[in-house]
N, C-alpha and C positions, 0 to 999 in steps of 0.2 A: 422344781426350782433349779435354775441353771447353776452349774458349778463353774467357778472361775479359778484360774491358776495364774498367779503373777510370777513373772520372771525378771531377773535383773540382767537382761541380756546386754545392756549398753556397756558394762564394764568388760565384756568379753569380745567386743567388736574389733575386727582386724584393723590395723593401722600401720603406717610406715612413716614416722616423723622425718627420717633422713631424706626419703624420696621427696616429701613435700618441700623440705628446705631446699633441696637441689633444684627442683622445678622453679620455685619462686626466685631463688638467687639468679638463675640463668635468665628468667623472664625480665628481671630488673636490668641485667647487664646487656641484653641483646634484643633489639626491637623486633627482629624477625621471629625469634623464639617467643617473644611476648605475644605476638599475633597468633602463633600456633597454640600457645597455652590457653589463651582466651577463647579460641575457637573450639578447643577440645574439652575444656573444664567449666564447671560452675562452682560456686562457693560450697554447694552441697557435697562436692567431691573431696573436701578436706575433712579430716577427723573432727567431729562436732566439738570435742573438748579443746581443740587447737584454735581457740578464738583469735589468737594472734595471726595465724596463717590466713584465716578467713578475712580478717580486717585488712591485711596487706593485699590479698587478692582483689577484694572489692575496691580498694583504692586504686590499684592498677587498672582495673576495668573502667572506673570512672574517668581517669586521666586519658586512657586510650580512646574511649567513646567521645571525648571532647576534642580529640586530635591534638592533645598537648604533649609536649616533650616529656618523656619518662626517664628520670634519673633519680639518684638517691635524694637530692634536695627537693625535687618536685613531689616525690613520693612522701617525704616527711611532712612537707607543707600540706599535702592533701589529707594526711592522717590527723594533723593538728586541727585543720578546719572542720573535720568530721568528728572531732573529740574522740578519736580512736588511737591517738599516739601512745597512751599508756597501755591500752589493751594490746597493741601490736608488739610491745616490748621495747619500743623507742628506737632511737638512732643506733644504739649499740647493737641491738638484735639485727637490724637491717644491715649493718656493716658486717656482722657475722655471716649473714646470708650470702652477700656478694663476695666475701673472702673465702668461701667454701672450697674454691679451687676445682670445681667440677668442670670437666671439658664439655664444650658445647655439643660435641658429637654424641654425648651420652644423654642428651635431652630426651629423645624418644624413649629410651630405656626407662628413665625415671618417671616420665609421663605415663607410660604404660603401667608402672607399678602403682602410681596414685590412682589411676582409673580402675585397675583390678581390685585394689583394696576398697575403693568406693563401691564397686559392684557387689563385692562380698558383703559389705555392711548393709547395703540396701536390700540385698537378698535375705539376709538374716533377720533384719527388722521386719520385712514383709512376711516372712515365714512365721515370725513371732506373732504378728497381727492375725495371720490365718489361724494359728494355734489358739489364740485368745477367742476368735470367732467360734471355734469349735467348742471351747469350754463354756462359752456363753450360751451354747445351744442354738446358735443362729445359722445353722447350716442348711436347713430345709432338705431338699433332695440331695442325696450323697453324690450322685454323678454330676449334678449341676455344680455342687460345691467344689468338687475337684476340678471341674472345667474352669470355673471362675478363678480358683486359686492358681491354676496353671497360667491363665491369661495375665493375672497380676504379676507373676514372676517373669513371664515373657516380655511384658511391657517394660519392665526394668531393663532387661537385657537389650531390647531394641533401642532404648534411649542412650545406651552406653556404647553403641557401635561407633568406632572412630575409623573412618575410611582414609584412604590416601590416594594420591594421583597414581595412575599407571602410565609410564612413559611409552612413547611410540615403539621403541625397540622391544620392550617386554610384550606389548600388545601384538606386534608383528610376529614375534617368536611363538606366542601362544596360538596364533592363527595357522601356523604351519601345519600342525597336526590336523586341524579342522579341514584344511584344504586337501590334505592327503586322503582323508576319509571321503571327501566329496569326489575326488578323482576315482577312488575305488567304487563308489556308488554309481558313478556314471558308466563304469566299465561293466560291472556285474549286475546292474539294475537292483542293487540292494538299497536299504534306507539308512539314514543317519540316526534315526531315533527308534522308538518302538514301533514295529510294523502295525499298520491298520489291518493287514490281511487282504486288502483290496487294491488291485494293481493301479487303477486310475487315481484312486485317492492318495496312494503312496506317491504317485508321480507329482502331485501338487503340494503335498504336505511334507514329503520325505520322512513320513512316520511322525509319531507324537514325540515332541521335543521336550527336554528338561525345562521345567518352570512354566510350561504352557497351561493355560486355563481354556478349555475347549467346551463349546456349547453344541449339543445336538437337540434340535428343536423340530416339533411337528405338531399337527393337530392330533387329538386322541384317535387311536385305532390305526394310525398310519404305520407304526412299527418302530418307534424310537427306542422302546425298551428292548425289543428283539435285536435291533442294530447294536445297542450298547452291549448286550450279552454276547453277540458275535464278535465285537471288538475285544471284549474281555477274553473270550476263548482264543481268538487269534493271537493275542499277546501272550497268554499263559502257555499256549502250545509251543511258543518260541522261547520259553524259559523265564519269562517275566513273572513276578509276583503281582497280583491284582487284588484290590479291595473294592467291594461293591456294597454301597449303602442302598438298600431297597426299602423305600418309605411307603410303598403301596402294596407290596407283595411279600408274603412270608417265605422263609427259606425253602420249605418243601415245594411250594408252587414255583419258585424261581428255578430250582434244580430240575423240576420236571421239564421246563423249557430247554434247559441245557441237555438233558437226556434225549429229548426229541430231536434236537439238533445233532447230537453226536451219534445217535443210533439210527437216524432217518426213519423214525416211527412217528405216526400221526400223534400230535400233541393231545388231541381230543381223546384218543384211545388211552393215553396215560392217565387221563382224568376219570374216564368211565370204566376202564379195565377191559374194554372190548378187544378181543383178539390177543390179549397178553399171555394166554395159556399156550399159544402156539409155540412150538419148539424154536422156530427161527427167531421169533420175537424175544423169547427168553434169552437166547444167546446174544442177540443184539443189545438188549438192556444190560445184561451182565458185563459185556465188553465195554459198553458206554460208561457204566458206573465205575468200572476198574480204571478206565482212561481218565475220567474226571477226578477220581481220587488221587491221581498222580500229579494233578495240576495245583499250583499255589493260587487258589482263588478263595478269598476270605469274604464272607457275606455277613452283613449286619442288617437286621430287619426291624430295628427300633423305629416305631412309628412316631412322627412328630419330633424327631431328634433335634436337640438344640445345637446351634452351630459350634459353640465352644466344646460341647461334648464330642461332636464329630471330629473336630480338630484334635482333641485330646486322644481319641481312639486312633486316629491316623498316625500321630506322633508315636504312640505306644507301639503300634504295629510296626512302624518303620524301625524303631529301636530293636525290635525282636527279629525283623526280617529286612535288612538293609537293601535287599534286592527288590523291594517294592517300587514299581515303576508307574503303575496306573491306579487312579482312584476314581470310581464312578459314584455320582450322586443322583439317584433316580427317585424323585426329581427335585430340583432346588426350590421349587415353589412350595414344597411341603416341609422344608427346613424351618425351624423356629429360631427366634432370637429373644433375648430378654432386654432389648434396648428400651430405655425410657426416654423418649423424645417428646417434647411438648406437643408437637404437631405430628405425632406418630402415624405412619401410614405403611401399607404393605410395600410400597415402592421404596421407602426408607429402609425397611427390613431387608429387602432384596439387595439393596446397595451394600449393606453391611455384609450380607452373605457372599455376594460375588467378590467383594474386595478381600474378604477373609480367605476365600478359596484361592484367589490369585496369589495372595501373600504366602499361603501355605505351600503352593506349588513351587514358588521361587525359593522358599526357605529349605525345603527338602529336596529340591531339584528333581521333582517328579511331574507327571502330567495328571491333571485333574479334569475329568470329563463330566460336565453337569448337564442333565437333561432338562429341557424347558418346554413349556406349552406355547403354541402360537395362538394368538387371539382369533376371534371369529371373523375378523375383517378379511382374512385370506379366503374364506369360503364365500363371503358376500361379494367380494371383488372377483373371485375366480382367478384361474391361472396360478403362476408360481409365487411362493412366499418371498417376502423381502424383509430386510432387517427390522423395519418398523412394525412388523407383525409379531415380534417377540413381546410377550407379556412383560410389563415393567421394563421395556426395552432399553431405556437410557443407560443404566448402570451396567447391565449385562453386556450390551453392545460395546460399551467403552472398555470394560475390564477384560473381555474375552480376547484371546489371541487368534482363535479359530472359531468360526460359526458355521455349522452344517445345518441346513434346513431341508427337511424331507418333504417330497411332494409325490403323491401316488398318481401315476398315469392310468386313467381308466376311461373307457368309452362313455360318452354322454348320451343320455336318452332324450335330449331336448328336441332333436330333429329340427335344428334351427334352419331358417330359410336365408339367414344372412350369409352371404358368400364367404366372408372372412371367418365367421364362426364355423361354417361348414368345413372349410379348409383345415382348421385346427382340430376339429372333431375327427376328421379323417386321419390326421397324423396320430392322434391318441389311439384310434382304433387299430391302426397298423402296428404301432409300438406295443400295444397290449397283446396283439396276436403273436408278435415276436417273443414276448416274455413267456406266454403259455406254450409256445412251440419248444422253447428251451427247457422250461422248468416244470411243465405240467399245467393242468387246468386251474389249479388254485395258486398259480404264481402270478405276481403282478410286477410291473416295472416301477421302481422307485427312483425318482430323479433326485439326486443330492445336489443341492445348491450350495457350493462353497462360497458363502456370501462374504466372509471375512477371512483373511489369511495374512496375518501380520508379517509372516516371514517369507511370503511368496505370492504367487499369482492366485487369482480367484477363478472359478469356473461355475457357471450356473447350470451345467448339464453333465453331471457325472452319473452314469446309469448303473444301478444295481438291481439284481433280481431278488425278489422276496417270496420265498415259498412259505406261505402262512401255516400250512399243515405241520411243517417241521420247525417253525420259528427260525428259519435259516435265511441269511443273506449270502449271495454269491456273485462272482463276476460273470457278466455275460461273455459269450465267446467273442473273439476279436472281430469275426464277421458281423455278428449281431450289433456289436458296439459301433462299428463303422456305419451300419445301416441306420441305427438309432441317431447317430450324429448327423447323418445326411437328412433324416426326417426333421430333426430339430431346426436345421437351417431353413427348412421349408415352412416353418411356423411363421405366421404373420402376427406381428405385435402391433396393437392399435397405436401405441406411442410412436411407432415409426411412420404413421400415416398423417401426422399433423402437418 
């Protein structure tokens, strides 16, 4: 049997009657402040027991919405017509409000007090509801209960955000620092955000920026997880703290990939144990483990994690480590929601997930990189992936600031007789040979299509070398990159022949 615990929290709710009087008095006296007050407040922002203040505010709102003149007499008439004149305190109380002597310059100060007291009241009331849910025994899974509770409290905070205009002088001054950083970046080839670790990618993105939601997409087996781990390593090596949500792979398996990358040891050997007794391999592994232990990489391998739980964990980690710069979600198609929508679909869930991740990136001023699958159309069509190849592409494409799509260049065995296809097959063959020449037999060329870049240019051919044995991505040499670019220009696109 559930245990309930009743509280009399209402009598302890925060309030500031004088601030409410000051705001209402100034709203009656000044039409400009009336508009500001009505834009920032609702009747729920006044202390519930102050029914007189609520009645006056509602009367002001009705007059303003009908575009009628607001003064003492019209306000009294409105209260009389609504049968609220007695509740409001009458003409004497309204006279007291306008005779309060508050300077108009203090309006924002008192408005802020009213909003803050309202925020505290709503927080305390919601916390009391959460406590009552606990005592009723309606919490279900503890982690989900905490995530839901956090969302309820955050929703209150978001509704109470009162913004203000930024004038051109302030905006220009704030940009001075940004432009100085850009000048330095142009001189020393550095980046303005968190480095990707890849020269050509940094050139177009300038690193991962605060508030960005980034998508890395590919078909299975192309290397999106390997690239994500390389991006995480590159950022962590530069001193950034990184969180990695692994929904497909357990922590030991994930770290074996990191060890293979760091130690340049075949990943298969770390799984089978082959050759690990050799002295040189033992030394490499010990050094790799030591180096990795110095990095701030946090991994969570909760399978089927709920989006609210993920958000709660990121916020908690950020509070513990404010240097958190990057969060990886591998992959967003495996994140769950508890949305109850009449016409529920996976696409609706993905929309909730992508919008939540984007909002979290903006809130904490971090970069969130979500991995995503490409649909089978890219294989059926052949060639390079495009934005519409994203699974449930609508919301992801809209919410993402940057979209990277991976395409493996490999020789075809079709032996096509079509002259156009033969040309492109030859380009693939030569590029594949270049990759193997630089990285070894088990190295492939991965073409990164920067399909969306909200803050800069796009590029459909950013080459990276992928050494599958070591789960490692690297930059091609400048000479190879030039040759790859030249070969890409030689590709014939059927769309150009219409």
